[in-house]
C-alpha positions as CSV (number, residue, x, y, z in Angstrom):
1,M,162.2,87.7,130.7
2,N,158.9,85.9,130.0
3,W,157.5,89.1,128.4
4,Y,160.6,89.4,126.2
5,L,160.1,85.8,125.0
6,K,156.4,86.4,124.5
7,V,157.2,89.3,122.1
8,L,159.7,87.2,120.2
9,K,157.0,84.5,119.8
10,Q,154.7,87.1,118.3
11,Y,157.5,88.3,116.1
12,A,155.5,90.1,113.4
13,D,152.0,90.1,115.0
14,F,150.7,93.6,114.7
15,S,147.2,92.7,115.7
16,G,145.8,92.5,119.3
17,R,146.8,94.3,122.4
18,A,149.9,94.4,124.6
19,R,150.0,95.3,128.3
20,R,152.3,98.0,129.7
21,S,154.4,95.4,131.4
22,E,154.8,93.4,128.1
23,Y,156.1,96.5,126.3
24,W,158.3,97.9,129.1
25,Y,159.9,94.6,130.0
26,F,160.6,94.0,126.3
27,A,162.2,97.4,126.1
28,L,164.3,96.8,129.3
29,F,165.7,93.4,128.1
30,N,166.1,94.7,124.6
31,M,168.3,97.5,125.9
32,I,170.3,95.1,128.1
33,F,171.0,92.7,125.2
34,A,171.9,95.6,122.9
35,I,174.4,96.9,125.4
36,C,175.8,93.4,125.8
37,A,176.2,93.2,122.0
38,M,178.0,96.5,121.9
39,I,180.4,95.4,124.7
40,L,181.0,92.1,122.9
41,D,181.8,94.1,119.7
42,N,184.4,96.1,121.6
43,V,185.9,93.2,123.6
44,L,186.3,91.1,120.4
45,G,187.8,94.1,118.6
46,I,185.3,94.1,115.8
47,A,183.6,97.5,116.7
48,L,183.8,100.0,114.0
49,E,186.3,102.7,114.8
50,G,184.8,105.9,116.0
51,I,181.3,104.5,116.3
52,G,181.5,102.1,119.3
53,Y,179.5,99.2,118.0
54,G,180.0,96.7,115.2
55,P,178.4,93.8,113.4
56,L,177.0,91.9,116.5
57,Y,175.1,95.0,117.6
58,L,173.9,95.7,114.0
59,L,172.6,92.1,113.6
60,Y,170.9,92.2,116.9
61,A,169.2,95.6,116.2
62,L,168.1,94.4,112.8
63,A,166.6,91.2,114.2
64,M,164.8,93.1,116.9
65,F,163.4,95.9,114.7
66,I,160.2,94.1,113.6
67,P,159.3,92.7,117.0
68,G,160.0,96.1,118.6
69,V,157.6,97.8,116.2
70,A,155.0,95.1,116.5
71,V,154.9,95.3,120.3
72,L,154.7,99.1,120.1
73,V,151.8,98.9,117.7
74,R,150.0,96.4,120.0
75,R,150.7,98.7,123.0
76,L,149.1,101.6,121.1
77,H,146.1,99.3,120.4
78,D,145.8,98.7,124.1
79,V,145.3,102.4,124.8
80,G,142.8,102.7,122.0
81,K,145.0,104.2,119.4
82,S,145.9,103.1,115.9
83,G,149.3,101.7,115.2
84,W,149.7,104.6,112.8
85,M,149.9,106.9,115.8
86,Y,153.5,105.9,116.0
87,F,154.3,108.5,113.3
88,I,153.5,111.2,115.8
89,V,157.2,111.0,116.7
90,L,157.9,112.9,113.4
91,I,156.7,116.0,115.2
92,P,159.9,117.3,116.8
93,I,160.1,117.0,120.6
94,I,156.3,117.1,121.3
95,G,155.7,114.0,119.2
96,A,158.2,111.9,121.2
97,I,156.8,113.1,124.5
98,W,153.3,112.4,123.5
99,L,154.2,108.8,122.4
100,I,155.9,108.2,125.7
101,V,152.8,109.4,127.5
102,L,150.7,107.0,125.4
103,L,153.1,104.1,126.2
104,F,152.7,104.8,130.0
105,T,148.9,105.2,129.8
106,E,146.7,102.6,131.5
107,S,145.0,100.0,129.3
108,Q,141.6,100.9,127.8
109,E,138.9,99.1,129.9
110,G,137.1,96.2,128.4
111,E,137.2,95.2,124.7
112,N,138.1,97.6,122.0
113,K,138.3,97.2,118.2
114,W,141.7,95.5,118.5
115,G,140.5,92.8,120.9
116,P,139.9,92.0,124.6
117,N,141.8,93.7,127.4
118,P,144.9,91.5,128.1
119,K,144.6,92.4,131.8
120,D,141.1,91.0,132.1
121,T,141.5,87.7,133.9
122,S,137.8,86.9,134.0
123,V,137.8,85.6,130.4
C-alpha cells in the first residue's frame, strides 16, 4: 500500500526512476480499487446498462490515468529506456509483450541519465 501512496504523491512526476516493486504494487492496488469501484457501481445501481461499470469507475480511472502513466515512464527509465518506449504497444501483440518484458526487467545498475538507482541503499 505504501508504494501505491508513493505513486499518488508523485502524481505527475515523469522524471526519475521507479523500482519494479513500486510499479507492480501500484498496478495491483489500482486493479483492486478499480474492481471495487465497478462493484460499487453495480451495487448502487448506477452502472451503465450493458457495460458493467458506471460513473464511480470512470472517475477513478480518470483520476489514476496520469499517475499510472507517470509510474510507467519512471519504470521504463529504471531499465534505461525512454518514456517514449511506451508507444511500442502500438505494434500489435509483439509491442505489448515487449513492454511487459521491460516492466519485469531488473533495474539498470548504478546511475543512468534519469537518476540514481532507487534500489541502491548506499547513497
